C-alpha positions in Angstrom: -72.9 161.7 38.9 -74.3 161.9 35.4 -71.7 164.0 33.5 -74.0 164.2 30.4 -76.4 166.5 32.4 -73.7 168.9 33.6 -73.4 172.3 31.7 -70.2 172.5 29.6 -68.5 175.0 32.0 -69.2 172.8 35.0 -68.1 169.7 33.2 -64.8 171.2 32.3 -64.3 172.5 35.8 -65.2 169.1 37.3 -62.7 167.3 35.1 -60.0 169.7 36.1 -60.8 169.1 39.8 -60.6 165.4 39.3 -57.3 165.7 37.5 -55.8 168.0 40.2 -57.0 165.9 43.1 -55.8 162.6 41.5 -52.4 164.1 40.6 -51.9 165.6 44.0 -53.1 162.7 46.2 -52.6 159.6 44.1 -49.5 160.5 42.1 -48.7 158.8 38.8 -49.3 155.0 39.1 -47.4 154.5 35.8 -44.2 156.2 36.9 -41.1 154.3 35.8 -37.6 155.0 37.1 -34.5 154.2 35.3 -35.2 155.8 32.0 -32.7 158.2 30.5 -35.0 161.2 31.3 -34.5 160.5 35.0 -30.7 160.6 34.9 -28.5 163.4 36.2 -25.0 164.3 35.3 -22.5 163.2 38.0 -19.7 165.6 37.2 -18.9 167.1 40.7 -19.1 166.5 44.4 -22.7 167.9 44.5 -24.0 165.0 42.5 -25.6 163.0 45.4 -27.4 166.1 46.9 -28.8 167.1 43.5 -29.9 163.6 42.7 -31.4 162.9 46.1 -33.2 166.3 46.2 -34.8 165.4 42.8 -35.7 162.0 44.2 -37.4 163.6 47.3 -39.3 166.1 45.1 -40.6 163.2 42.9 -42.3 161.7 45.9 -43.3 164.9 47.7 -47.0 164.2 46.9 -47.0 160.9 48.8 -47.6 160.7 52.5 -44.5 159.3 54.3 -46.5 156.7 56.2 -48.9 155.8 53.4 -48.5 152.3 52.1 -49.0 153.3 48.4 -49.5 150.6 45.8 -49.0 150.4 42.1 -51.5 147.5 41.8 -53.9 145.6 43.8 -51.6 143.0 45.3 -52.3 142.2 49.0 -48.6 141.6 50.0 -47.5 143.9 52.8 -45.4 146.8 51.3 -42.9 149.2 52.9 -43.9 152.8 53.6 -42.3 155.7 51.8 -40.5 156.6 55.1 -39.0 153.1 55.2 -37.9 153.3 51.6 -36.5 156.8 52.2 -34.3 155.6 55.1 -33.1 152.7 53.0 -32.1 155.0 50.0 -30.4 157.5 52.3 -28.0 154.7 53.3 -26.5 154.6 49.8 -24.8 158.0 49.9 -21.3 156.8 51.1 -21.2 154.0 48.5 -22.5 156.3 45.7 -19.9 159.0 46.4 -17.1 156.4 46.5 -18.3 154.8 43.3 -18.7 158.1 41.5 -15.1 159.2 42.5 -13.7 155.9 41.3 -15.6 155.7 38.0 -14.7 159.3 37.0 -11.1 158.5 37.6 -11.4 155.4 35.5 -13.0 157.3 32.6 -10.5 160.1 32.9 -12.7 162.5 30.9 -13.2 160.1 28.0 -16.9 159.5 28.9 -19.8 161.2 30.6 -21.2 159.7 33.8 -24.9 160.0 34.6 -27.0 158.4 37.4 -30.4 158.1 39.0 -31.9 156.6 42.2 -34.6 154.0 41.7 -38.1 155.5 42.5 -39.9 154.5 45.7 -42.7 153.1 43.5 -40.4 151.0 41.5 -38.6 149.7 44.6 -41.9 148.8 46.2 -43.2 147.1 43.1 -40.0 145.0 42.7 -40.0 143.9 46.3 -43.5 142.6 45.9 -43.2 141.2 42.4 -40.0 139.2 43.2 -40.9 138.5 46.8 -37.5 139.8 48.0 -36.1 142.1 50.7 -34.3 145.5 50.5 -31.0 143.7 50.7 -31.7 141.8 47.5 -32.0 145.0 45.4 -28.9 145.6 43.1 -30.2 148.6 41.1 -31.2 151.3 43.7 -28.2 153.2 42.3 -28.2 153.3 38.5 -25.2 154.8 36.6 -24.4 155.2 33.0 -21.2 155.8 31.1 -21.8 157.3 27.7 -18.7 157.0 25.6 -17.8 158.3 22.1 -17.0 154.9 20.7 -17.6 151.2 21.2 -13.9 150.8 21.7 -14.1 153.3 24.7 -16.9 151.2 26.2 -14.8 148.1 26.1 -11.7 149.9 27.4 -13.7 151.2 30.4 -15.3 147.8 31.0 -11.8 146.3 31.1 -10.5 148.9 33.6 -13.5 148.3 35.9 -12.9 144.5 35.8 -9.3 145.0 36.8 -10.2 147.4 39.7 -10.3 144.9 42.6 -9.7 147.7 45.1 -13.0 149.6 44.7 -15.4 147.1 43.1 -16.4 143.5 42.7 -18.4 142.7 39.6 -21.1 140.3 40.5 -22.9 140.2 37.1 -21.9 141.1 33.5 -24.3 141.2 30.6 -23.1 142.4 27.2 -25.8 143.3 24.7 -24.1 143.6 21.3 -21.1 145.7 22.4 -18.6 142.9 23.1 -16.8 140.7 20.5 -18.7 137.5 19.9 -22.0 138.9 21.3 -23.6 139.9 18.0 -24.8 143.3 17.0 -27.6 143.7 19.5 -30.2 141.7 21.4 -33.4 140.6 19.6 -35.2 143.9 20.3 -32.3 146.0 18.9 -31.1 147.0 22.4 -27.3 147.5 22.8 -25.4 148.3 26.0 -23.0 146.7 28.5 -24.6 146.1 32.0 -22.5 145.5 35.1 -23.7 144.9 38.6 -21.0 146.3 40.9 -20.5 145.6 44.6 -19.0 148.8 45.9 -16.5 147.8 48.6 -16.6 151.2 50.3 -20.2 151.0 51.7 -20.9 147.4 50.7 -23.8 148.4 48.4 -24.6 147.3 44.9 -25.1 149.5 41.8 -26.0 148.9 38.2 -23.7 150.4 35.7 -24.6 150.6 32.0 -22.0 151.5 29.4 -22.9 152.6 25.9 -22.5 155.3 23.2 -24.7 158.3 22.1 -26.2 156.0 19.5 -27.2 153.3 22.0 -28.8 156.0 24.1 -30.6 157.7 21.3 -32.1 154.4 20.0 -33.2 153.2 23.4 -34.8 156.6 24.3 -36.7 156.6 21.0 -37.8 153.0 21.3 -38.8 153.4 24.9 -40.9 156.5 24.4 -42.7 155.6 21.1 -42.8 151.8 21.0 -42.1 150.0 24.3 -44.2 152.5 26.2 -46.4 153.5 23.2 -49.9 152.5 22.3 -50.4 148.7 22.0 -51.5 148.9 18.4 -48.1 150.5 17.6 -45.9 148.3 19.8 -47.5 145.1 18.4 -47.3 146.2 14.8 -44.9 144.0 12.8 -44.0 146.9 10.5 -43.1 149.0 13.5 -41.0 146.2 15.0 -39.1 145.7 11.7 -38.5 149.5 11.4 -37.2 149.6 15.0 -34.7 146.8 14.2 -33.6 148.6 11.0 -32.9 151.7 13.0 -30.9 149.7 15.5 -28.9 148.3 12.6 -28.4 151.8 11.3 -27.0 153.1 14.6 -24.9 150.0 15.0 -23.3 150.8 11.6 -22.6 154.4 12.7 -20.9 153.0 15.8 -18.8 150.7 13.7 -17.7 153.7 11.5 -16.8 155.6 14.7 -14.5 152.8 15.9 -11.7 154.5 13.8 -11.9 157.8 15.8 -8.3 159.1 16.0 -6.7 159.0 19.4 -6.6 162.5 21.1 -3.2 163.8 22.2 -2.6 163.9 26.0 -2.1 167.7 26.0 -5.7 168.1 24.8 -7.1 165.4 27.1 -5.7 167.2 30.1 -6.7 170.7 28.9 -9.6 172.5 30.5 -11.9 173.4 27.6 -13.8 176.2 29.4 -10.5 177.8 30.5 -9.2 177.8 27.0 -12.3 179.5 25.7 -12.2 182.1 28.5 -8.5 182.9 27.8 -8.8 182.7 24.0 -11.0 183.9 21.2 -14.3 183.4 23.0 -13.6 185.9 25.8 -16.8 187.2 27.3 -18.8 184.6 25.3 -16.9 181.6 26.7 -19.8 180.1 28.6 -22.2 180.5 25.6 -19.7 178.9 23.3 -19.0 176.1 25.8 -22.7 175.3 26.0 -23.0 175.2 22.2 -20.1 172.7 22.1 -22.0 170.4 24.5 -19.9 171.1 27.6 -16.9 169.1 26.5 -14.9 167.7 29.5 -11.6 168.5 27.7 -10.3 170.0 24.5 -10.4 166.9 22.4 -12.9 166.8 19.5 -16.2 166.1 21.3 -18.9 164.7 19.1 -21.9 167.0 19.0 -24.4 164.1 19.2 -23.1 163.4 22.8 -25.3 166.2 24.1 -28.4 164.8 22.3 -28.4 161.7 24.5 -27.4 163.3 27.8 -29.3 165.3 30.4 -28.8 169.1 30.2 -25.7 170.0 32.1 -26.0 172.6 34.8 -23.6 175.6 34.5 -22.3 176.9 37.8 -24.5 180.0 37.3 -27.6 178.0 36.4 -29.8 175.5 38.1 -31.7 172.8 36.1 -35.4 173.2 36.7 -38.4 171.3 35.4 -41.0 173.9 34.5 -43.4 171.2 33.4 -44.0 169.7 36.9 -46.1 171.3 39.6 -45.1 171.3 43.2 -47.5 170.2 45.9 -48.1 173.9 46.8 -48.7 174.8 43.2 -51.2 171.9 42.8 -53.0 173.0 46.0 -53.2 176.6 44.7 -54.5 175.4 41.3 -57.1 173.3 43.2 -58.2 176.3 45.3 -58.6 178.5 42.2 -60.7 175.9 40.5 -62.9 175.5 43.5 -63.5 179.3 43.6 -64.3 179.3 39.9 -66.6 176.3 40.4 -68.8 178.1 42.9 -68.8 181.6 41.2 
C-alpha cells in the first residue's frame, strides 16, 4: 500500500487501525518486568491475589496456547498456559515469604513485590538455555528502608533466619561496609536470592532506600531505556554518576536518624488520626503523610519511590491501559469511521 497516495483522513484512520490491531494482537514486544513501576505493595493478606490479577491482566491480550516470541529465535518456547501454571505454583511460597519478611521488618520498612512477566520468563529460558526450575526471580520483592543502617539490619536478620529461608546468593552494590559507594553505573542496592523453605521456591529480594529507588527509576526511564544518543553520551553518563553520588551523600546523612521509641513503633498511625485531631479527615491526612505504618516520623520521600498504596475504600486502577474489550470497541469504531 502506498501511504503517500491516501487522503489525510484515511491515512490517520489507517495508522490508528494498525496501532489498535498490533496492540491487541501482538502486545508490547519491549515489555520489561521487574522495574519499580510493576511493583505492588505487599501489606496485607490480599497481596498475592492483587499481584496475580495484575499479572493476568498484563497478558490478557495473548492467546493462552500461542507460542509468542520476543525475537526471532528458533528455540522451542513454552506457551502462556504453561507459564501461567508454573507461576500459579508460587502462591504458597510467596505468602509464606511475605509473612516472614513483614515480621522481620516489624514496620520499619515497606515491602513491595512483582511477578516476572511471561514474556521475560520465556525470553530468559531461551537466552540462557535453562528450564523453569532454574529460574530464581519469578517472585521479586523489595524492602525500601528509611536508612542504610536499616537495610543492613534487615539483611542481618534474614541471614540469621534459618527457619524460613536459605540465602543462596548475596550481592551488595554499595550498601555494605567495604563494598564502595555504588557499582560502576551508580546503582546501589542489596540483592539476595532466597530459597523459601515453605514451598521450596526461590525469590529475589532487593533491599534499598528511597534514594536508591529514586535514582534507579530515573536512570532506568531516561538513560538505560532512553534513546541511544542519550544513553551513550559521556556527559549524560557523568551526570548520572554525579546524581548517584548526591543520593549516596543524602543516605550517609540519614544514617544518624534518631531511633524511634517503641510506643510509637507499635502505634497504629491511622487509629491515632481517627481518634485525635484529624477526626473525619483522618484518611485524607493519612494519605498526605504517605500511609505511615506506625507513628514514628516517616520520611515523606518514602512515598515518592513506592507504588500508590490502596486504601481499604479505594482500588488502584490504571486508567492509561486499555482492556481487550476496550481495544476491540476502539477498533470497531475506527472501522465504522473508515467506511463512512
